[in-house]
N, C-alpha and C positions, 0 to 999 in steps of 0.2 A: 772277373772282362764282363759277366751280367747289369753288377750294375754304373757298368764303363758305358756300357754300350746303354743302356736307361738314361745315365747322365745327355749322354749327348743326344738324344730324339728330343730328352726335355731342355734346352741347348737349339733342336733347332723346330720346336713347336713353339717356344716365346719370341724368337727371329721368328717366323708366321707370324707371329700374331700382332707384334711392331711394326710392319706397314699396314696394318691401316690404319688412316689417321685425315686430317680433312678433305685431304686434297686426293688419296687414295677410298673411298669410303668403299671400295669391293676391287675382289680379285678372284676371278677362272684359279684353274691347277695350273694352268700350260703355263699362266703371266708367272705368276709366284712362283713355282718351281726353277724358273729363268730369271729370275728376278734374286731369289736366293745362291741359282747351283745346289737346289736340292733334287732328285730323280721325281718325276712324278710318283712313280709309286708312293714316296712316302709321305708327299706334300696332302699327297689326296687323303692319307693314311690319316694325320695330321689335323687337317681337315674334316674328315666328316667325325670324327673322336671329339672334336672342337663341336661340332652340329649336338651331337647327340649328349651333349651333355646342354647348348642352347648354347656355349659359350661363342659359339658366329651361325650362325643362320644361312642359308641359303635365296637365289633371289628367283622365283619359279622361274618371267619371263628370262631372264637371259644366263641361270645358272649359276650367277655369281653369286661370292662368297662376301657376305658383312658380317660387323658383332650383331653379337642377340643378348638380347635382356638380362642375361645374366651377369653379362662384366656391366650392365646398369643397376642395378638391385647391386652389386659389390662397390661402383661405386658412388652409391650414394650412402651404403654403408662409410667409405670413410668419408668421405663429408660431412656426414652424419655426425660421428665422431670431433671430426676436426672442429665443427663449428662446437659441440656440446665439450670437447675446453676451450675453446673459446669464452664458451659463453658464461660458465661454468667457475672459471677462474678471479674474479672477485668475488665471487658470493664467499668461494672457501676459504679467499683471506682475510673477507672478516668474518668469516666462525672463529678464522685459526686464532685472530684478533680476542675472542669471546671465551674461546675453553683453553687456549695457551696448549694446545693439545697439537699431532700431526688431524692432515687433514687429507681424507686418496678420497681421488674420481675414478672410476672404475667403473670399464664393459667385462663383457659378459662375451667368451670365446669360445665355441662346443661348451663344454662342462669344464669352463675353470674359465677366471676370472682371470684382469690381462689390468692391471695400474698403468692408465691412459696420461695420470697428471695428481703429483700434489706438494701439501706449502705446510713447510716440518715444525713444525717442535721448536721452539727454541730454547727448551728445557734440557738440562745435563742428559734426563735419562727418558729416550724415547724410542720406540719402534723403528728402524732397520728396514728401510721397503727401496728400490731401485721399478725408477719407470721407466715398462715393456717389460715388466714381474710377471707371472702368472705365478697360481697355484687353487689348491682345489676349493671348489662352489662352497662343498657339504660342511666345513667349518668355519667359517670367514663369515660375517656377520653380513658383507659387503654379496657375497657369494650363496646364502642365505634369500637375505632379500628379492635376487635376480632365480633364484628357482624356484621361485614361489608363484614367479609368472607362468610359471609354467606351467601347459593343458597337461592333465592325468596323465596324456596319452604320453605326454612331452617327457612324462613326470618316469614314466616304466620304462623308454629307455633311453632315461638317465642313470636308474638302478641298475639294469643291463648291461653299461659299459662301466660303470662304476662301485670300488669294492669301500667298504667304510669301514677305510683302515682309519685306526683308533692312532691320535697322532698325541696325545694327552690323557690322561684320565675323563678328562670332561667331553671327549672327544665323540660326538655321539656316531654310536655307528649303528645304531638298530634301524631298519627300513623303515617303521612304523611310529618308530618313535617323531622319527625328522620330520614322516611327512606331518605327522601334527603337530609338530613345532611351525611347516612352512602354512601347515591354515593359520596359525593364530597370527604369522606373520603377516600373512594375506589380510586378516582381519586389522591387526590391528598399525599400519601402517609402518612396520621397522623391527630392526632382528639386529640382536646382541651379537657377539661371541666373547661368553667367562672363560678363555683360556680353554678355551676347544683348536685351536688350534699352535696356539705358546701359551707355555703356565707365563702365567704374570702377566700375561693382556687382555686386558680387555676392550672391544670396538661398540660403536653404539650408528646404526649402515637407516640410511631410507635412500626409496626409488626414486628414481626419474623417470619422467612422464616427456614425451614429442610431441609435434600439433597433433599427432595421426593418435597421440593418449594412447601409446604402446611403452613400454619400459625399457629403455633401451640400457639404461644405466647403474648406478647408485653413487650413493654420497657418504664418510664415518670419518666419521674422530676413533683418533685408538692411543692408546697408550697403556703406561702400568696401571694396574688394576687396581690398587689400593688409591693409587691418584683418579681413577673417572669415581671411583667405590665413593672417595674424599668429597668429589665437589657434585656430589649429588646426580643421583639417575633419574631423578625428577628435573632435576633440572637440566640436564641437557640433552635427553633427547627428545623436550620438545625443541630446542634448536638444529637440533639435524636434518627435524620432520619440514620444521619451517623453512627453509637452508635448498632442504630438495624441493619446495613445492617453488620456491621464488627463480630455483633455474629453474624449471617445466613451464613454470606463467614465462617466462622469455622464451622459450625455445617451442612456444603456441598452445601447451596444454591447459586445456579449461575444467578438469576435474573427474572428467566422463570414466577414464585408466583410473583412477580412483577406487570408483564407484565400483566400477564392477568387481577389484580385486576381492570387496566383501558380500561378494553372491556366494 
C-alpha cells in the first residue's frame, strides 16, 4: 500500500510542476489546489518540499511559487548533452573511419557512465553496447577518465558509495591503486581499459571539455584486445586524444581545463 501511495503523491507532484509555463509563471497554493483538484494541504506540502530542494522558489512579495534554479541547472545539463551529441557525431564518424573500431560518446550520471551515442565498427567481431546503457565508472576507460576529474572530496564520496567489485582478473579493486591510476590519467590526458570490464576487450578514452573548461564527457574507441594492440596503441592514443580536443574546441574549450588537470 505504501509504495502505491508514494507513486500517487509523485504523480500529483509532477502534475503540479507541469502547471508552470510561460503563461502561468507563478502559482499560489489555493490556485493550484483548485486547478489540480487536489486538497490544499497536499499542495502546500508538495510546494514546500520542492522549495526546500530549490525546484521552486517563493516570491516574497505575493508568496506565490515560481520555478527554481535547480530546474534551470537540470535543463542546462540536458541542453549541454544534446549539444555534445550534435557537435561530437561528425568527429566520431571520422575517428571510426580511421580506426575501424566502435566509437562511444559517454557522460557520467552519479558514479555510472551512460552511453549517449556511438558509431559501430563495421567489423564482424565488435563490442555490443546500447545507447542509454549504464556501466560502473571504475572499470571502464571512459569512466576512469571522468573519475579522474573529480576533486579529492568527490572521490572520497565515490569510494564510500561504491565497492570495487572484480569483474575480470584485471579489474582494479584496490582503492589506492585506483587513485594512483586516476592521477596518472589526469597527467597523460587519456585512460585505458585493458580487459578490466570484460575479458578480451580494450578501450582507449579521452576527456571532452566545454566552454567553461569543465569536463562534461568522454570519447573512446573499443575493440578486441588483440586488434587494438595490433593496430599499435602509440598510433591510436593520439587519434582519440585529438578527436576529444577537436570536439572540445567546438564546444568553446580553450585548453585551461586540461592545464588544471595536470596541476
